[in-house]
C-alpha positions as CSV (number, residue, x, y, z in Angstrom):
1,M,80.3,-23.2,9.9
2,T,78.7,-24.0,6.4
3,H,77.6,-28.2,5.6
4,Q,77.4,-29.5,2.1
5,I,74.5,-32.7,2.2
6,G,73.6,-33.6,-0.9
7,G,74.1,-30.3,-2.6
8,K,72.8,-27.9,-0.1
9,R,74.1,-26.3,2.5
10,L,73.6,-26.0,5.9
11,A,74.6,-23.3,8.7
12,L,75.8,-25.4,11.5
13,R,77.6,-25.3,14.2
14,R,78.7,-29.1,13.1
15,P,78.4,-31.1,10.8
16,P,74.9,-33.4,11.3
17,I,75.8,-37.4,11.9
18,V,73.0,-38.7,10.0
19,S,72.6,-43.1,9.8
20,A,70.5,-44.1,7.4
21,I,68.5,-47.2,8.1
22,I,67.6,-49.8,5.4
23,P,65.2,-53.0,6.3
24,C,64.1,-55.2,3.3
25,I,64.5,-58.8,2.2
26,D,65.0,-60.3,-1.1
27,E,66.5,-57.2,-2.3
28,E,69.0,-57.8,-4.5
29,T,68.5,-56.5,-7.7
30,A,68.0,-53.4,-6.0
31,I,69.8,-53.2,-2.6
32,G,73.1,-52.0,-4.1
33,Q,71.4,-49.2,-5.4
34,V,69.7,-48.2,-2.7
35,V,73.1,-47.6,-1.3
36,T,75.4,-46.4,-3.2
37,A,72.4,-43.6,-3.7
38,V,72.2,-43.0,0.1
39,L,76.0,-43.2,0.0
40,K,76.1,-39.6,-2.3
41,Q,74.0,-38.0,0.0
42,N,76.9,-37.5,3.0
43,V,75.1,-39.6,5.2
44,S,77.3,-40.5,7.7
45,E,76.5,-44.2,7.8
46,V,74.3,-47.0,5.6
47,I,72.4,-49.8,7.8
48,V,71.2,-52.4,5.9
49,V,69.5,-55.0,8.0
50,D,68.2,-57.5,6.6
51,G,65.2,-60.4,7.4
52,A,67.1,-64.0,6.3
53,S,67.2,-62.8,3.1
54,R,67.6,-65.5,0.7
55,D,69.2,-63.9,-2.1
56,C,72.4,-62.2,-2.2
57,T,71.0,-59.1,-0.5
58,A,73.4,-58.7,2.8
59,E,76.7,-59.4,-0.1
60,R,75.7,-56.5,-2.8
61,A,74.9,-54.2,0.3
62,K,78.3,-55.0,1.7
63,A,80.0,-54.4,-1.6
64,A,77.5,-51.1,-2.2
65,G,79.3,-49.8,1.4
66,A,76.8,-50.3,3.7
67,R,76.8,-52.5,7.5
68,V,74.6,-55.0,7.0
69,V,73.0,-56.0,10.0
70,V,70.8,-59.7,10.7
71,E,67.3,-59.6,11.9
72,P,65.7,-62.6,11.1
73,R,62.5,-62.7,13.4
74,R,60.2,-60.7,10.7
75,G,58.2,-58.1,11.7
76,Y,59.2,-54.4,10.5
77,G,58.9,-53.1,13.8
78,R,61.3,-55.4,14.4
79,A,63.6,-54.4,11.6
80,I,64.1,-51.1,12.3
81,Q,64.7,-51.5,15.8
82,A,67.5,-53.2,14.2
83,G,68.7,-51.1,12.8
84,I,68.1,-47.8,15.8
85,A,70.5,-50.9,18.3
86,A,72.9,-51.1,15.4
87,A,73.3,-47.0,14.7
88,R,76.4,-45.2,15.7
89,D,76.2,-43.8,19.1
90,D,76.6,-40.7,18.8
91,A,73.5,-40.2,15.4
92,D,71.9,-37.1,15.3
93,I,69.0,-37.9,13.1
94,L,67.7,-41.4,11.9
95,I,66.5,-42.0,8.6
96,F,64.3,-44.8,7.3
97,L,63.9,-45.9,3.6
98,D,62.9,-49.0,1.8
99,G,65.1,-51.2,0.6
100,D,63.7,-51.1,-3.2
101,G,64.9,-47.8,-4.8
102,S,60.5,-46.7,-4.8
103,D,62.4,-44.1,-2.2
104,S,64.2,-41.5,-3.8
105,A,67.4,-40.9,-1.9
106,E,67.7,-37.7,-3.6
107,F,65.1,-35.8,-1.1
108,I,67.1,-36.9,1.8
109,P,68.5,-33.3,2.2
110,G,65.4,-31.9,2.0
111,L,63.8,-34.4,5.1
112,V,67.8,-33.2,7.4
113,S,67.7,-29.9,6.7
114,P,67.0,-28.4,10.0
115,G,64.9,-25.9,8.9
116,L,62.4,-28.7,8.3
117,L,63.3,-30.2,11.5
118,L,63.3,-27.4,13.6
119,R,59.7,-26.0,11.4
120,L,56.7,-25.7,13.8
121,V,53.6,-27.3,12.8
122,Y,51.0,-27.3,14.7
123,G,48.9,-30.1,15.2
124,A,48.9,-33.3,12.5
125,S,48.1,-33.1,9.2
126,F,50.6,-36.5,7.5
127,T,48.8,-37.7,4.7
128,D,50.7,-41.0,4.1
129,L,52.1,-43.9,5.8
130,S,55.3,-43.4,3.3
131,P,58.1,-45.4,5.4
132,F,60.9,-42.7,4.2
133,R,61.5,-40.1,7.0
134,A,64.1,-38.9,9.4
135,I,63.6,-37.9,12.9
136,R,66.1,-36.4,15.9
137,R,67.6,-39.6,17.3
138,D,67.0,-37.9,20.9
139,E,63.8,-37.4,20.1
140,L,63.4,-40.7,18.8
141,G,63.8,-42.4,22.0
142,R,61.8,-40.1,23.6
143,L,58.6,-41.2,21.9
144,G,58.3,-45.1,23.8
145,M,58.1,-47.2,19.9
146,K,57.0,-50.5,21.1
147,E,55.5,-51.8,17.9
148,E,57.2,-54.8,15.4
149,T,55.0,-55.1,12.8
150,Y,53.4,-53.1,9.9
151,G,52.3,-50.7,12.9
152,W,55.6,-48.8,13.2
153,N,55.2,-45.5,11.4
154,L,51.7,-45.4,12.4
155,E,53.1,-45.0,15.8
156,M,55.7,-43.0,15.3
157,L,53.2,-40.9,13.4
158,M,51.1,-41.2,16.4
159,R,53.1,-40.7,19.1
160,V,55.0,-37.6,17.8
161,A,51.3,-35.6,17.2
162,A,51.1,-36.6,20.7
163,A,53.7,-34.8,22.0
164,G,53.6,-31.8,19.7
165,L,57.1,-31.9,18.2
166,P,57.6,-29.6,15.5
167,A,56.9,-32.2,12.2
168,V,56.0,-31.2,8.4
169,E,55.5,-33.6,5.6
170,I,57.1,-33.1,2.4
171,A,56.5,-34.6,-0.8
172,V,59.8,-36.6,-1.7
173,G,58.8,-38.2,-5.4
174,Q,57.9,-41.7,-5.0
175,R,59.4,-44.0,-7.6
176,R,58.2,-47.5,-9.3
177,R,60.7,-50.7,-7.4
178,I,64.0,-50.9,-9.0
179,G,63.4,-55.0,-8.9
180,G,62.1,-57.8,-6.3
181,V,58.9,-58.3,-5.3
182,S,56.8,-56.5,-2.8
183,K,55.7,-58.4,1.2
184,V,52.3,-56.6,0.3
185,S,51.1,-55.6,-2.6
186,G,49.8,-58.6,-4.9
187,N,49.7,-60.6,-1.6
188,L,45.8,-61.1,0.0
189,V,47.2,-62.4,2.9
190,A,49.4,-60.1,3.5
191,G,47.6,-57.5,2.5
192,I,44.9,-58.9,5.6
193,R,48.2,-58.8,8.4
194,A,48.7,-55.5,7.5
195,A,45.6,-54.2,7.5
196,W,44.4,-55.9,10.8
197,S,48.3,-54.8,12.5
198,I,48.0,-51.0,11.0
199,S,44.5,-50.8,12.8
200,A,45.3,-52.5,15.7
201,T,48.0,-50.9,16.4
202,F,46.0,-47.4,15.8
203,V,43.1,-48.6,18.0
204,R,45.8,-49.7,20.8
205,L,47.3,-46.5,21.1
206,A,44.7,-44.2,20.6
207,L,43.9,-45.8,23.7
208,E,46.4,-45.5,25.4
209,L,47.0,-41.7,24.6
210,R,43.7,-41.1,26.0
211,H,44.7,-42.5,28.9
212,Q,48.1,-40.5,29.6
213,R,46.3,-37.7,28.6
214,L,43.7,-38.1,31.1
215,L,46.0,-38.7,34.3
216,A,48.0,-36.3,33.0
217,D,45.1,-33.5,33.0
218,N,44.1,-35.1,36.7
219,S,47.1,-34.9,37.8
220,C,47.7,-30.9,37.3
């Protein structure tokens, strides 16, 4: 059976069920265009996780065809987890991207291509912590993700590497945001908070994963 995603023809037993998750706060200028662009890639659903925006983000996301979930608690990881929980139960692949228009939806076919998802890459060679990524839902559920703030993206990469999962990094053409204001860039306090959270996540998780490896080695 051949299925087409965003112009690419893929040989599959059945079409993959793809859920796109977009966490955002106060992105009314961009979110409608982002949702429309993602839906054009033949994804099965778009879930916008709104962090209690004070503008019309939720309304414009709905108007563009997204399902909106409100997560009033601040924290990038919390928003992502809320989106995962809201995704349809039969979703095979979860896509994550920002709602400011900086991630090019046209690269979604490359992210969900079975050739990329199944290609074995020995060792970790990630060069960026981009939020724009895709992962099989069953593998994500086995990673044991815990981080609720800025360290979520780093935690996923570290757990993927530690688990020896097949992974590949591709260029996705990062763009300038369409509108709105960055929650970190240009804000010294937010930047320091994000850097601290990411650093703390790295140290905590490195120790945790090392301890798990030692226990596994001793049990052999």
